[in-house]
C-alpha positions in Angstrom: 17.6 -104.3 85.9 20.5 -105.3 88.2 24.1 -105.2 87.0 25.7 -108.6 86.6 28.4 -107.8 89.2 25.8 -106.6 91.8 23.7 -109.8 91.2 26.7 -112.0 91.7 27.6 -110.2 94.9 24.2 -110.9 96.4 24.3 -114.6 95.4 27.9 -115.2 96.6 28.5 -112.7 99.5 31.2 -114.9 101.1 33.0 -115.3 97.9 33.2 -111.5 97.6 34.6 -111.1 101.1 37.2 -113.9 100.4 38.3 -112.0 97.3 39.0 -108.9 99.3 40.8 -110.8 102.0 43.0 -112.5 99.4 43.8 -109.1 97.8 44.9 -107.7 101.2 47.1 -110.7 101.8 48.7 -110.4 98.4 49.6 -106.7 98.8 51.2 -106.4 102.3 54.1 -104.5 101.0 52.0 -101.8 99.3 50.0 -101.3 102.6 53.2 -101.0 104.6 54.5 -98.3 102.1 51.3 -96.4 102.4 51.5 -96.3 106.2 55.1 -95.1 106.0 54.3 -92.3 103.6 51.4 -90.9 105.7 53.5 -89.3 108.5 55.8 -87.6 105.8 52.8 -86.0 104.1 51.4 -84.9 107.5 54.8 -83.2 108.3 54.8 -81.4 104.9 51.3 -80.2 105.3 52.2 -78.9 108.8 55.2 -77.1 107.4 53.2 -75.4 104.7 50.6 -74.3 107.2 53.4 -72.9 109.5 55.0 -71.0 106.6 51.6 -69.5 105.5 50.8 -68.2 109.0 54.4 -66.9 109.5 54.1 -65.0 106.2 50.7 -63.6 107.2 52.1 -62.5 110.5 55.1 -60.7 108.9 52.8 -58.9 106.4 50.5 -57.8 109.2 53.5 -56.6 111.2 54.8 -54.6 108.3 51.4 -53.0 107.8 51.2 -52.2 111.5 54.7 -50.6 111.6 54.1 -48.5 108.5 50.7 -47.4 109.6 51.1 -46.6 113.2 54.8 -46.5 114.1 56.7 -44.9 111.2 55.4 -41.3 110.9 54.1 -40.2 107.5 56.0 -37.3 105.9 54.5 -34.0 106.6 52.6 -32.6 103.6 52.1 -28.8 103.8 48.4 -28.0 104.4 47.0 -26.1 101.5 45.9 -22.6 102.5 44.5 -19.5 101.0 46.8 -16.6 101.9 47.5 -13.0 101.2 50.6 -10.7 101.7 50.3 -6.9 101.7 52.9 -4.2 101.2 52.0 -0.6 102.1 53.2 2.4 100.0 54.6 0.1 97.3 54.3 -0.5 93.6 54.6 -3.8 91.6 55.2 -5.0 88.1 53.6 -7.4 85.6 55.5 -10.5 86.6 54.4 -13.8 88.3 56.1 -17.1 88.2 55.6 -20.5 90.0 58.3 -23.0 90.9 58.9 -25.5 93.7 61.5 -23.5 95.5 61.6 -25.1 99.0 61.2 -28.6 97.5 58.0 -29.4 99.4 56.2 -30.6 96.3 54.0 -27.5 96.3 54.6 -24.7 93.7 55.8 -21.4 95.2 55.3 -17.9 93.9 57.8 -15.3 92.7 57.0 -11.6 92.1 58.5 -8.1 92.0 57.7 -5.1 94.3 59.2 -1.8 95.3 58.3 -0.3 98.6 59.0 3.2 100.0 58.1 2.1 103.6 61.3 1.7 105.5 59.5 -0.2 108.2 58.8 -3.2 106.0 60.9 -6.2 107.0 63.5 -6.9 104.2 66.6 -9.1 104.6 69.0 -7.0 102.5 69.1 -3.3 101.9 69.3 -1.8 98.4 72.8 -0.4 99.2 74.1 -3.9 99.6 73.5 -4.6 95.9 74.6 -1.1 94.7 71.1 0.4 94.3 69.8 3.6 95.8 66.7 3.4 98.1 63.9 2.6 97.2 64.7 -0.3 94.8 62.9 -3.2 93.3 62.9 -6.5 95.1 62.2 -10.0 93.9 60.5 -12.2 96.5 59.8 -15.9 96.7 56.7 -16.9 98.8 55.7 -20.4 99.9 52.8 -21.6 97.9 51.6 -23.7 100.9 51.2 -20.9 103.5 52.4 -17.6 102.1 55.6 -17.4 104.2 58.5 -15.5 102.7 61.2 -17.9 101.6 63.6 -15.3 100.4 63.7 -11.8 99.0 66.5 -9.6 97.7 67.1 -6.4 95.7 66.9 -7.0 92.0 67.0 -3.7 90.1 66.6 0.0 90.6 63.3 0.1 88.9 61.4 -2.4 86.8 63.2 -5.5 85.6 62.8 -8.1 82.9 62.7 -11.5 84.7 62.8 -15.1 83.5 62.9 -18.0 85.9 63.4 -21.7 85.7 66.5 -21.3 83.6 68.5 -24.6 83.8 72.0 -24.3 85.1 75.1 -26.6 84.6 75.4 -29.5 87.1 78.7 -28.2 88.6 77.2 -24.7 89.3 75.5 -25.8 92.6 72.2 -24.5 91.4 69.7 -26.5 89.4 67.8 -23.4 88.1 68.1 -19.7 88.1 66.1 -16.5 87.8 67.7 -14.1 85.3 67.0 -10.4 85.9 67.9 -7.4 83.7 67.1 -4.0 85.2 65.6 -1.2 83.2 68.2 0.3 83.6 70.4 -1.9 85.8 72.8 -4.8 85.9 72.4 -8.3 84.5 71.9 -10.6 87.4 71.3 -14.4 87.9 70.1 -15.6 91.3 69.7 -19.2 92.6 66.0 -19.9 92.5 66.1 -22.0 95.7 68.2 -19.6 97.9 68.1 -16.1 96.3 71.9 -16.0 96.3 73.7 -14.3 93.5 75.2 -16.6 90.9 76.7 -13.8 88.7 76.3 -10.1 88.3 77.5 -8.0 85.3 76.9 -4.5 84.1 74.4 -4.2 81.3 75.9 -4.0 77.8 72.8 -2.3 76.4 72.7 1.4 75.7 71.0 3.7 78.2 68.3 4.6 75.7 67.7 1.0 74.7 64.4 -0.7 75.5 64.3 -4.4 76.1 61.8 -6.4 74.1 60.5 -9.2 76.3 60.8 -12.1 76.8 64.2 -13.6 77.1 64.6 -16.1 74.3 66.3 -19.4 75.3 68.5 -20.6 72.5 70.6 -23.8 72.3 73.8 -24.1 74.2 76.1 -22.1 71.9 79.2 -22.0 74.1 79.0 -25.7 75.2 78.9 -25.0 78.9 75.9 -27.2 79.7 73.2 -24.5 80.0 71.0 -22.9 77.3 72.0 -19.4 76.3 69.9 -16.3 76.2 69.1 -14.0 73.3 68.0 -10.5 74.3 66.4 -8.3 71.7 66.7 -4.5 72.4 65.3 -1.6 70.5 67.0 1.9 70.3 65.2 4.3 68.1 63.9 2.1 65.3 66.8 -0.3 65.2 66.4 -3.8 66.7 69.6 -5.5 67.9 70.3 -9.0 69.2 72.6 -9.7 72.2 73.6 -13.3 73.0 74.6 -14.1 76.6 75.9 -17.3 78.2 73.2 -18.8 80.4 75.7 -20.1 83.0 78.0 -17.1 83.4 76.1 -14.1 82.0 79.0 -13.1 79.7 78.1 -11.7 76.3 79.0 -14.0 73.5 80.5 -11.9 70.6 79.1 -8.5 69.9 75.6 -7.1 69.2 74.0 -7.8 65.8 71.5 -5.7 64.0 68.4 -7.6 62.9 67.7 -5.1 60.1 64.2 -4.5 61.4 62.5 -1.1 61.9 60.8 -1.7 65.2 59.2 -4.9 66.6 56.3 -5.5 68.9 57.1 -9.1 69.8 59.4 -11.9 69.0 59.3 -15.7 68.8 61.7 -18.6 68.7 60.5 -21.2 66.2 62.1 -24.6 65.4 61.5 -26.0 62.0 61.1 -29.7 61.3 64.7 -29.8 60.2 65.7 -28.8 63.7 66.8 -25.2 62.7 66.1 -22.3 65.1 64.7 -19.1 63.7 63.9 -15.8 65.4 60.6 -14.4 64.0 59.4 -10.8 64.3 56.4 -9.0 62.8 57.3 -6.6 60.0 54.0 -4.8 59.2 52.0 -7.4 57.2 55.0 -9.8 56.8 57.3 -11.8 58.9 61.0 -11.1 59.4 63.2 -14.0 60.3 66.8 -14.7 61.3 68.4 -18.1 61.9 70.1 -18.4 65.3 73.0 -19.9 63.4 73.5 -16.8 61.3 73.2 -14.5 64.3 75.8 -16.4 66.2 78.2 -16.5 63.3 77.8 -12.7 62.8 78.3 -12.0 66.5 81.4 -14.1 66.9 82.9 -14.5 63.4 83.1 -18.3 64.1 81.2 -21.2 62.5 78.3 -22.7 64.4 77.3 -26.3 64.6 73.6 -25.3 64.6 71.5 -26.4 61.7 69.9 -24.2 59.0 66.8 -25.1 57.0 67.4 -25.0 53.2 63.7 -24.6 52.6 63.4 -21.5 54.9 66.6 -20.0 53.5 65.1 -20.2 50.0 62.2 -18.1 50.9 64.1 -15.8 53.3 65.3 -12.7 51.5 68.9 -12.4 52.6 68.8 -8.6 52.2 65.5 -7.7 53.9 65.3 -10.9 56.0 61.6 -11.1 55.2 59.7 -14.3 54.7 57.5 -14.1 51.6 54.3 -14.0 53.5 51.6 -11.4 53.4 48.9 -11.4 56.0 45.6 -9.5 56.1 46.7 -6.4 58.1 49.5 -5.7 60.4 50.7 -8.7 62.5 50.2 -8.1 66.3 50.8 -11.5 67.8 52.9 -14.6 67.0 52.8 -18.0 68.8 53.8 -21.6 68.3 51.1 -24.2 68.2 52.3 -27.8 68.9 51.2 -30.6 66.6 52.5 -34.1 65.7 55.9 -33.9 64.1 56.6 -30.2 64.9 55.0 -26.9 65.5 52.7 -24.6 63.4 52.6 -20.8 63.6 49.6 -18.8 64.7 49.5 -15.3 63.4 47.0 -12.7 64.7 46.7 -9.6 62.6 44.4 -6.6 62.6 41.9 -8.4 60.4 42.3 -12.2 60.7 43.7 -15.1 62.7 45.7 -17.4 60.5 47.4 -20.8 61.2 50.4 -21.5 59.0 52.1 -24.8 58.4 55.3 -24.6 60.5 57.5 -25.8 57.7 55.9 -24.8 54.4 54.5 -21.5 55.8 51.3 -22.1 53.8 47.9 -21.2 55.5 46.0 -24.1 57.0 43.0 -21.9 57.8 42.0 -18.3 58.3 39.4 -16.9 60.7 38.3 -13.3 60.3 38.4 -11.2 63.4 37.8 -7.5 64.1 40.2 -6.5 66.9 42.4 -8.8 69.0 44.4 -6.9 71.6 45.7 -9.9 73.6 47.8 -12.8 72.8 45.6 -16.0 72.3 45.9 -18.9 74.7 45.6 -22.7 74.1 43.5 -25.3 75.7 41.4 -28.4 75.0 37.7 -28.1 74.3 37.3 -31.7 73.2 39.4 -34.5 74.8 43.0 -34.2 73.5 41.9 -31.8 70.8 43.7 -28.5 70.9 41.7 -25.3 70.8 42.7 -21.6 70.7 41.0 -18.9 72.7 40.6 -15.6 70.9 39.3 -12.4 72.6 37.7 -10.6 69.7 36.7 -7.0 70.2 36.8 -4.6 73.1 34.3 -3.2 75.6 30.7 -4.2 75.0 31.7 -5.7 71.6 34.1 -8.2 73.2 33.5 -11.9 72.4 35.3 -15.0 73.7 35.9 -17.4 70.8 37.1 -21.0 71.0 38.4 -22.3 67.7 39.4 -25.8 66.8 43.2 -25.6 66.0 43.1 -28.4 63.4 40.3 -26.9 61.3 39.7 -23.3 62.5 36.0 -24.2 63.2 34.2 -22.2 65.8 33.6 -24.5 68.9 32.0 -22.0 71.4 31.5 -18.3 71.7 30.2 -15.9 74.3 29.8 -12.2 74.6 31.6 -10.9 77.7 32.1 -7.2 78.3 35.7 -6.3 78.7 36.9 -3.7 81.2 40.1 -1.7 81.1 42.7 -3.5 83.1 41.2 -7.0 82.7 43.9 -9.6 82.9 44.5 -12.1 80.1 42.5 -15.3 80.0 44.0 -18.6 81.2 43.5 -22.3 80.9 44.4 -25.4 83.0 44.2 -29.0 81.8 41.8 -31.3 83.6 41.9 -35.0 84.2 39.3 -35.7 81.5 41.8 -34.4 78.9 39.9 -31.2 78.4 40.7 -27.8 79.9 39.1 -25.4 82.4 39.1 -21.9 81.0 39.3 -18.7 83.0 38.0 -15.4 81.6 37.8 -11.9 83.0 35.0 -9.5 82.2 31.5 -8.7 83.1 28.5 -10.8 82.0 25.5 -9.1 83.5 24.8 -5.4 82.8 21.2 -5.4 84.0 20.3 -1.9 85.1 23.4 -0.3 83.9 24.5 1.7 80.8 27.3 0.3 78.7 29.5 3.4 79.4 28.9 3.3 83.2 28.5 -0.3 84.4 26.6 -0.9 87.6 29.5 -2.9 89.0 32.9 -1.9 87.7 34.6 -4.7 89.5 36.7 -7.2 87.5 34.8 -10.6 87.5 36.6 -13.9 87.1 34.6 -16.7 85.3 35.2 -20.4 85.0 34.1 -22.4 82.0 34.4 -26.1 81.4 33.4 -27.7 78.0 31.2 -30.4 79.7 28.8 -27.6 80.6 28.7 -25.3 77.6 25.7 -23.3 78.8 27.2 -22.5 82.2 29.7 -19.9 83.5 30.8 -19.8 87.2 31.5 -16.3 88.6 34.3 -17.1 90.9 35.4 -13.7 92.2 34.9 -10.0 92.0 38.0 -7.8 92.3 37.8 -4.0 92.7 41.6 -3.4 93.0 43.8 -2.8 89.9 45.1 -6.3 88.8 48.7 -6.2 87.7 49.2 -9.9 87.1 47.2 -13.1 87.2 48.1 -16.7 86.9 46.4 -20.1 87.3 48.6 -23.0 88.2 48.5 -26.6 89.5 50.2 -26.2 92.9 50.3 -29.9 93.7 50.1 -32.7 91.2 46.8 -34.5 91.5 45.7 -32.4 94.5 44.7 -28.8 94.0 44.9 -25.9 91.6 44.9 -22.2 92.6 44.9 -18.8 91.1 47.4 -16.1 92.1 46.4 -12.4 92.0 48.9 -9.6 92.1 47.2 -6.2 92.7 48.6 -2.7 93.1 48.7 0.9 91.9 48.0 1.4 88.2 51.0 3.7 87.9 54.5 3.0 89.3 54.8 6.7 90.1 52.1 6.6 92.8 52.8 4.0 95.6 49.9 2.4 97.3 48.8 -1.0 98.6 50.4 -4.0 96.9 48.9 -7.4 97.5 49.7 -10.9 96.3 47.1 -13.5 97.1 46.5 -17.2 96.4 42.9 -18.6 96.1 42.1 -22.3 95.7 39.9 -23.0 92.7 37.8 -25.5 94.6 37.0 -23.0 97.3 36.0 -20.4 94.7 33.8 -22.8 92.9 31.9 -23.8 96.0 31.1 -20.2 96.8 30.6 -19.1 93.2 27.5 -17.7 91.4 26.1 -19.8 88.6 25.5 -17.9 85.4 23.3 -19.7 82.9 23.9 -18.7 79.3 20.6 -20.3 78.2 17.4 -21.0 80.0 17.0 -24.3 81.7 19.6 -26.9 82.3 19.9 -30.4 83.6 21.1 -29.5 87.1 20.3 -26.9 89.8 22.9 -24.4 90.9 24.1 -26.4 93.8 24.6 -29.5 91.6 26.6 -27.5 89.1 28.9 -26.1 91.8 29.3 -29.6 93.3 30.1 -31.1 89.8 32.7 -28.5 88.9 34.2 -28.6 92.4 35.1 -32.2 91.8 37.2 -31.4 88.7 40.7 -32.8 88.9 43.5 -30.9 87.2 46.7 -32.2 85.7 50.0 -30.7 84.6 50.8 -30.0 80.9 51.9 -33.0 78.9 
């Protein structure tokens, strides 16, 4: 049915037209205003269009300039490299630090050569040593070129790098070297130049217990200070040195300990610093505050922990703790709100509450000769790697730090001279683990392995039934380290090989191998029959791992 308005329009068409005409005659002013506003709107629309295209042109021009005219900064090409020294010896020391500021970690190591034809920048006599002497060398992590090298000690030396320095010293970090025997030297990590050099205050028959312990800034000079523990006979003494000048602070202090195999700096939840040492089946402890006050006779602003002082015998300096067997290794384990203590004895591995010193868990072990390492088996869940047993009885154990539960285990024959295991965080918040040993003994007797070479294996928790055999090394391995050389780019392992005895010079080599290259050429070892992927797929999957720096 038609609408009333439409019906009326059909009946009276002229009337409708007259109405529209009348409306137009009644609103001439409105029509004139509309006609005047149209050019203004057109002009505004044109301006907006012009501004849009001008902005687009400027953006394209900037992109063109950045992409094709301004050169990109040169990034050092990642390379696998090797440096050889003939008729030389080396020592168990490797460190990485970005020395030449090219955003790639560089490598520091020690060597002593008897070959006078080797190119060295400074002679031993320049530093007061007789020839041959021990050199410290810094090598570019990108291509293996020598950045600097200099005499460091007459023979072996205790070395600690990346020691922060005061802002007004001209050096951001230093390497501290103490010869065995020899002077106490600090060198600029970036140039190799001497920052200070002092005669050693230790007795000639004293042996240094490594490592250097960095303690809080006791002399208020802007740099952490160093505590050196030395042993002469059965007595262990502590020596405090300024980290910025090398001068001894006060005099030596006896720790009232009859021998020590290792030492650890532990910070309680109250912020108090304590030096811990194994004392048979107990722990011996001294607060850094008390050591400083005894050495200088002055009060210290450092804190002490009343709870620890209550359980610390002031005469014997022993913590009221009794482990199962003699304590061989001590290490701090980070956790929310502080640190716990991991003790490895001859019979068990025990995690202690870092404040109350009460056991959180205990795991029985037979023989642990190496210090455990930490990593992540599950995402963001800390695990500890224990090498339990020796020879054909050696097992690799991964324990959950929070509960002590066994996460993964694998028998892996250990050979004399195998380096310590290592771990490196991956982008999936787990860790890649690196083990040395020998997995396959087919056709060989346990006493005489078919292949005595040291084999390096990679394990990642996402493939618990797979090991990758990355490399086989027949030379004597003196030091080994896995590091992230470029953030977000590549990880590599560094091998330092040389004679087993420092008295018999031979070939010394330091070599860098990229993990990705080793993975692509690796041998897949299946710990169980079957598996979801073929060997090539496994290599491809693990070669795509991305590594990250420690949090």
